NUDO-103672 format. One record per residue (C-alpha): x, y, z; residue number from 1; residue in three letters. Coordinates in steps of 0.001 Angstrom, whole numbers. Layout:
<recs>
- X | Y | Z | NUM | Ala
...
</recs>
This chain:
<recs>
- 123928 | 108243 | 114260 | 1 | Unk
- 121569 | 106308 | 116519 | 2 | Unk
- 119562 | 109488 | 117192 | 3 | Unk
- 119398 | 110286 | 113488 | 4 | Unk
- 118092 | 106805 | 112713 | 5 | Unk
- 115498 | 107113 | 115475 | 6 | Unk
- 114406 | 110541 | 114199 | 7 | Unk
- 114024 | 109256 | 110620 | 8 | Unk
- 112128 | 106207 | 111885 | 9 | Unk
- 109837 | 108404 | 114015 | 10 | Unk
- 109054 | 110740 | 111123 | 11 | Unk
- 108383 | 107829 | 108760 | 12 | Unk
- 106132 | 106174 | 111346 | 13 | Unk
- 104224 | 109443 | 111916 | 14 | Unk
- 103731 | 109928 | 108172 | 15 | Unk
- 102554 | 106333 | 107797 | 16 | Unk
- 100030 | 106739 | 110605 | 17 | Unk
- 98880 | 110100 | 109230 | 18 | Unk
- 98392 | 108638 | 105755 | 19 | Unk
- 96470 | 105637 | 107047 | 20 | Unk
- 94206 | 107491 | 109471 | 21 | Unk
- 93778 | 110552 | 107204 | 22 | Unk
- 92131 | 113153 | 109424 | 23 | Unk
- 89081 | 114643 | 107764 | 24 | Unk
- 90015 | 118289 | 108040 | 25 | Unk
- 92642 | 120848 | 108972 | 26 | Unk
- 91687 | 121003 | 112644 | 27 | Unk
- 91836 | 117220 | 113023 | 28 | Unk
- 95189 | 117196 | 111245 | 29 | Unk
- 96556 | 119876 | 113593 | 30 | Unk
- 95299 | 117934 | 116633 | 31 | Unk
- 96921 | 114777 | 115267 | 32 | Unk
- 100260 | 116529 | 114696 | 33 | Unk
- 100111 | 117978 | 118210 | 34 | Unk
- 99536 | 114527 | 119700 | 35 | Unk
- 102566 | 113252 | 117826 | 36 | Unk
- 104631 | 116162 | 119140 | 37 | Unk
- 103465 | 115313 | 122645 | 38 | Unk
- 105180 | 111924 | 122400 | 39 | Unk
- 108334 | 113202 | 120706 | 40 | Unk
- 111649 | 112291 | 122292 | 41 | Unk
- 113552 | 115354 | 121113 | 42 | Unk
- 113119 | 118634 | 122947 | 43 | Unk
- 112969 | 120661 | 119717 | 44 | Unk
- 109999 | 118644 | 118435 | 45 | Unk
- 108163 | 118419 | 121748 | 46 | Unk
- 104984 | 120345 | 122400 | 47 | Unk
- 105238 | 122404 | 125587 | 48 | Unk
- 101619 | 122172 | 126753 | 49 | Unk
- 99174 | 119414 | 127670 | 50 | Unk
- 96963 | 117814 | 125001 | 51 | Unk
- 93866 | 119654 | 126213 | 52 | Unk
- 95709 | 122987 | 126011 | 53 | Unk
- 96807 | 122273 | 122441 | 54 | Unk
- 93253 | 121285 | 121568 | 55 | Unk
- 91999 | 124551 | 123049 | 56 | Unk
- 94413 | 126399 | 120751 | 57 | Unk
- 93280 | 124459 | 117661 | 58 | Unk
- 89615 | 125070 | 118554 | 59 | Unk
- 90267 | 128787 | 118997 | 60 | Unk
- 92157 | 128983 | 115699 | 61 | Unk
- 89437 | 127067 | 113853 | 62 | Unk
- 86787 | 129404 | 115268 | 63 | Unk
- 88766 | 132509 | 114287 | 64 | Unk
- 89361 | 131191 | 110774 | 65 | Unk
- 85631 | 130539 | 110416 | 66 | Unk
- 84616 | 133958 | 111777 | 67 | Unk
- 87013 | 135669 | 109364 | 68 | Unk
- 85831 | 133593 | 106420 | 69 | Unk
- 82134 | 134097 | 107219 | 70 | Unk
- 82721 | 137834 | 107730 | 71 | Unk
- 84336 | 138207 | 104306 | 72 | Unk
- 81382 | 136407 | 102754 | 73 | Unk
- 78910 | 138600 | 104650 | 74 | Unk
- 80618 | 141800 | 103543 | 75 | Unk
- 80394 | 140698 | 99929 | 76 | Unk
- 76781 | 139453 | 100047 | 77 | Unk
- 74734 | 141503 | 102479 | 78 | Unk
- 72944 | 144755 | 101890 | 79 | Unk
- 72191 | 145080 | 105612 | 80 | Unk
- 74383 | 147745 | 107217 | 81 | Unk
- 74169 | 146128 | 110686 | 82 | Unk
- 75415 | 142804 | 109293 | 83 | Unk
- 78160 | 144574 | 107340 | 84 | Unk
- 79325 | 146477 | 110433 | 85 | Unk
- 79267 | 143302 | 112511 | 86 | Unk
- 81240 | 141418 | 109854 | 87 | Unk
- 83855 | 144190 | 109778 | 88 | Unk
- 84103 | 143938 | 113567 | 89 | Unk
- 84629 | 140163 | 113187 | 90 | Unk
- 87432 | 140695 | 110676 | 91 | Unk
- 89241 | 143117 | 112948 | 92 | Unk
- 88747 | 141299 | 116263 | 93 | Unk
- 89238 | 137737 | 115072 | 94 | Unk
- 92102 | 138718 | 112800 | 95 | Unk
- 93938 | 140244 | 115769 | 96 | Unk
- 93059 | 137301 | 118028 | 97 | Unk
- 94234 | 134822 | 115412 | 98 | Unk
- 97543 | 136688 | 115002 | 99 | Unk
- 98080 | 136659 | 118758 | 100 | Unk
- 97168 | 132978 | 118992 | 101 | Unk
- 99506 | 132064 | 116127 | 102 | Unk
- 102443 | 133736 | 117888 | 103 | Unk
- 101524 | 132054 | 121160 | 104 | Unk
- 101184 | 128647 | 119476 | 105 | Unk
- 104543 | 129046 | 117768 | 106 | Unk
- 106217 | 129741 | 121108 | 107 | Unk
- 104719 | 126515 | 122499 | 108 | Unk
- 105311 | 124407 | 119380 | 109 | Unk
- 101558 | 123946 | 118828 | 110 | Unk
- 100446 | 123291 | 115267 | 111 | Unk
- 97307 | 125228 | 114343 | 112 | Unk
- 94942 | 124520 | 111453 | 113 | Unk
- 95613 | 126573 | 108346 | 114 | Unk
- 92061 | 126338 | 107032 | 115 | Unk
- 88744 | 126024 | 108785 | 116 | Unk
- 87300 | 122636 | 109704 | 117 | Unk
- 84947 | 120628 | 107514 | 118 | Unk
- 82037 | 121563 | 109774 | 119 | Unk
- 82693 | 125261 | 109317 | 120 | Unk
- 83237 | 124793 | 105586 | 121 | Unk
- 79840 | 123051 | 105370 | 122 | Unk
- 78214 | 125989 | 107185 | 123 | Unk
- 79960 | 128440 | 104862 | 124 | Unk
- 78693 | 126574 | 101805 | 125 | Unk
- 75141 | 126628 | 103194 | 126 | Unk
- 75471 | 130330 | 103960 | 127 | Unk
- 76813 | 131083 | 100492 | 128 | Unk
- 73633 | 129650 | 98940 | 129 | Unk
- 71474 | 132215 | 100767 | 130 | Unk
- 70643 | 135698 | 99535 | 131 | Unk
- 69017 | 138828 | 100929 | 132 | Unk
- 67175 | 138542 | 104223 | 133 | Unk
- 67647 | 134760 | 104245 | 134 | Unk
- 71413 | 135286 | 104105 | 135 | Unk
- 71304 | 137838 | 106936 | 136 | Unk
- 69219 | 135553 | 109169 | 137 | Unk
- 71439 | 132540 | 108495 | 138 | Unk
- 74614 | 134564 | 109110 | 139 | Unk
- 73228 | 135925 | 112397 | 140 | Unk
- 72162 | 132434 | 113507 | 141 | Unk
- 75594 | 130992 | 112672 | 142 | Unk
- 77376 | 133804 | 114485 | 143 | Unk
- 75236 | 133317 | 117569 | 144 | Unk
- 75762 | 129541 | 117538 | 145 | Unk
- 79528 | 129835 | 117019 | 146 | Unk
- 79984 | 132510 | 119661 | 147 | Unk
- 78062 | 130450 | 122236 | 148 | Unk
- 80470 | 127547 | 121593 | 149 | Unk
- 83559 | 129765 | 121586 | 150 | Unk
- 82481 | 131467 | 124804 | 151 | Unk
- 82078 | 128074 | 126494 | 152 | Unk
- 85566 | 126841 | 125652 | 153 | Unk
- 87160 | 130240 | 126355 | 154 | Unk
- 85526 | 130380 | 129797 | 155 | Unk
- 86606 | 126793 | 130490 | 156 | Unk
- 90222 | 127583 | 129554 | 157 | Unk
- 90113 | 130803 | 131587 | 158 | Unk
- 88952 | 128842 | 134669 | 159 | Unk
- 90693 | 125501 | 134311 | 160 | Unk
- 93657 | 126134 | 132005 | 161 | Unk
- 97083 | 125102 | 133236 | 162 | Unk
- 99251 | 127007 | 130767 | 163 | Unk
- 99511 | 130596 | 132033 | 164 | Unk
- 99857 | 132140 | 128552 | 165 | Unk
- 96861 | 130326 | 127055 | 166 | Unk
- 94867 | 131041 | 130208 | 167 | Unk
- 95688 | 134759 | 129886 | 168 | Unk
- 94678 | 134670 | 126220 | 169 | Unk
- 91342 | 133049 | 127135 | 170 | Unk
- 90705 | 135560 | 129934 | 171 | Unk
- 91376 | 138379 | 127490 | 172 | Unk
- 89027 | 136884 | 124891 | 173 | Unk
- 86038 | 136108 | 127162 | 174 | Unk
- 84725 | 139718 | 127307 | 175 | Unk
- 85375 | 140166 | 123572 | 176 | Unk
- 83394 | 137031 | 122694 | 177 | Unk
- 80596 | 138054 | 125093 | 178 | Unk
- 80383 | 141448 | 123373 | 179 | Unk
- 80229 | 139762 | 119951 | 180 | Unk
- 77509 | 137407 | 121173 | 181 | Unk
- 75434 | 140240 | 122636 | 182 | Unk
- 75843 | 142300 | 119456 | 183 | Unk
- 74734 | 139498 | 117136 | 184 | Unk
- 71758 | 138675 | 119359 | 185 | Unk
- 70558 | 142284 | 119043 | 186 | Unk
- 71009 | 142166 | 115286 | 187 | Unk
- 69281 | 138784 | 115089 | 188 | Unk
- 66301 | 140128 | 117049 | 189 | Unk
- 66026 | 143089 | 114667 | 190 | Unk
- 65878 | 140740 | 111644 | 191 | Unk
- 62652 | 139015 | 112744 | 192 | Unk
</recs>
């Protein structure tokens, strides 16, 4: 009975804090939930990795969600075959990576964002306003910028990560992200 009361109190307190602080977007909400799990007193609710590892997972999920979303938009808007092929590659690679990450996160009790962050949504809205060559250039620039960021946090996790499963995931993704970055840089150069 005492444990049940404590559990109800903990959930109510977490909801109250969540409602008052209201994270701005899905990634912030996932990070907030993970921090709450980190301080949980019941084993079933406890996150099994360090805060920085959980944040790595939410960053990776947010990036994959954005790449998938941007790719779908590119496929529907571009007339450029290189952009279309790249976007299809993004759908396949980031879809598979996101599936793998979701299974990994579930096994470690990490909450991942279900939608992309506000920042990525803002970029998508800006991209959606473009047409033709302007769209292609903006898409290529966004893909380069995002892949530079993703590569940095993947390499960091691959080097410094403490969770062996997340570290393995990062090591597996580093060459994939490098290939995506190199491919979009070639496409970007051809659009000038």
